[in-house]
C-alpha angles and dihedrals in degrees: 000000000000116000127205092269093057096257117143113219122201130181111206104224093198096055105017090235119148114218134169138200114217115204093336099311126097116244118255093246134034108252113236110340110221091018084157136015109274110266094005104080136101127189124213135162120237115189087341095306124112119250122190116207112201111195093187094053090035092226139118117212128194115216128204110257093220104038104021090232116151117251134164117012137180138193123249124215098226136155120227092249098044115130109209133206111183142178138174133235114257091214107036143028092266130121129198118215119191122186124208088238091067106265123130120198119196106200128189113206091192090058091038093227143082102258100191138025123192129184110221112193130335123313111259093019099070133076107184121200134203111311118236123205121213136147096002092306137095120230114204120186119220107204093187094062104024090241139122124225112216112203127190109229097197094065103004110239136125111272099180143345108205125180114233100172132037094223139026114288139150095247127173129248118200130176123209127167091345094308122114118214128193125203133180105207091200098054143030092262118118137131149123128299117207128207090247090057096258116146122207113191116216125202111241095204143007119287109259091036104072093158093058096259113153126241121256120296090244105051118207119268118272114271119254116275093258092060116087111246121247116264096204121121110268116243121198115246121257122238115284092247093060116097115234133187123249114277117257091237131044115268111275095021113122123230115256115274112248114245116249117247130210130183115224113201122195092226138014094242139355144212122243108281094015116132116241125192118218126192130188112226116198123196119234125000098310117125120204119237092203135015125192125184131202115192097194094246099084092271129108144174142194132231138061092272123041143151132219142181123205121215101203134043116251141097111286129196109228111203130184126189120196127191122204134198089268088063093241114137115217126189140196131182139186133184116243127194120220117187132193120266108262114255120222108247133203130195123238113199128187122202109202119209114185131353116322144081137257123202131182138216115237089043121254105097117076105155130220092040102030108027098155130044141145130254132178110275110265095031113140108224122194114210126201123195120204121184124218116253090262096047144059129217109245101182155287127278123199126033087357128049136184126034100284132096117314128212120177130183112224112239131189112283121013126336112194131194130182120217114194127197124186126202117255118240107259125235099007112114098140116108121223122272116241127198123178118212119232116279133198135239111268122224123207138174117259098183142013093264092064120098105203091104125212111349115249094214130227120309121198135184123197129189117208127186131185129160093218095051133271116263104182144346129197141150137215119214131198125187117190104214135135082272102036119217125207134166150141124242124194107215119229112231122231097183130048132219122010094357124064127183111188131192124195139155141185133195126254121228110247090223095056110131120236111275094024113172117246123189124187125186114199116205127192128177127191128212092265090059096254112144133201129192129198122184123211118197105159099089108123127201118207135182120249118250116264125241114221 
């Protein structure tokens, strides 16, 4: 390979040695013996610098263009049986590694990693060739299908997948001045591949000379002005001493004018999945002997009339090539817009009462600010309410209730929820005071020969005081017995306002052993939301006396 400084780089396949020839003379030393594993190396140029890809070591190494010293390297995720075809970027330190199984790696030597991996085609049904970079895109031939994958390098994705040959073939891809040419050395097929997937066939020789023979040294005189000029590709004359066959037409006779083609489409645009009818319209009386369509999405068809459905929204370039009895291929193309199927939308609206915020996941609601937006019908939206520092969230109204988490499924039309926030009482941060009145030891029967009767349970009275007013009082009890008892009792008040006298009781299990542990937690909450807790643990359970 010849770099920009005129150095010729060679990787010796037998030894894996990297050598170079500078201005026609071999360097005084062999640069990096065993630069690659013997028989497992490939050499490419990236931004004019040599890169050795070693499939056995699964590494790519960048070498200095002047000294041959190794520099940046990166690992490659390869399988033992991967067959690679690689190339380098002419403008950056990137390499492109295509495997015959259909995987393309885009690797950045400056970043020392492969930044993007794309799967092109199905494994076992692809045979990728050497990638070619042009115009900000990468063109990758697929010999198994006669197609070219066009990949956007800015945000790696497939832009197009046009078919250039009707059958599998190892065709060539060449880039020159930003234009990519394809050529099948074993047939007459050649042309240009565009970034948008359009294919423009190009005649490889004059009509009448299908084997590439040149026309006579003395070409016929130009036709009179009234005769349409020939549209064949001009070929320079051969020297006068070269023999040449007789022309296919009499001297002075013009080549037949190619018929004009037009694509008739059943509609101006389409939705994804919608069937579109395409018809080839030919001017005059000419009848095509072959018609081949390319729909810009990697699919094609044959025939004057065809239908197609596209699976993704974008603008496609529809191309048709017709061949006539004269052998001249003629093409026409037209852009066609495919849009996504409209999605049914529903509106979610939040009505805010008080000072606070409501946000949604997925995003869309950020209230106040955006309190109404649309989502696709059926979307499950999670709503979160957050009160301001001076407020408290008191609840939802609508599809959700209470003060907990809210999830709502968007329906057609408008779905409305109310979120209410109440102001906090100001200045009260003191919890209530709780005092528990004395209680007595509780007797209970532990067997059938005891005479205490059914246990009455434990009765408790609590006094609660708070200057701002008592809101609620309750207690939780726990009895550790062979059959544990737990419960919560809301205490009934017998005094309003700042003073609260509560009475509550709970039963005792008749099988509770003597000395069973009882724990009671008293809770009291004032109107400002302050809470106090007092724990009582001195309740004793005793057996009844026996009667002999």
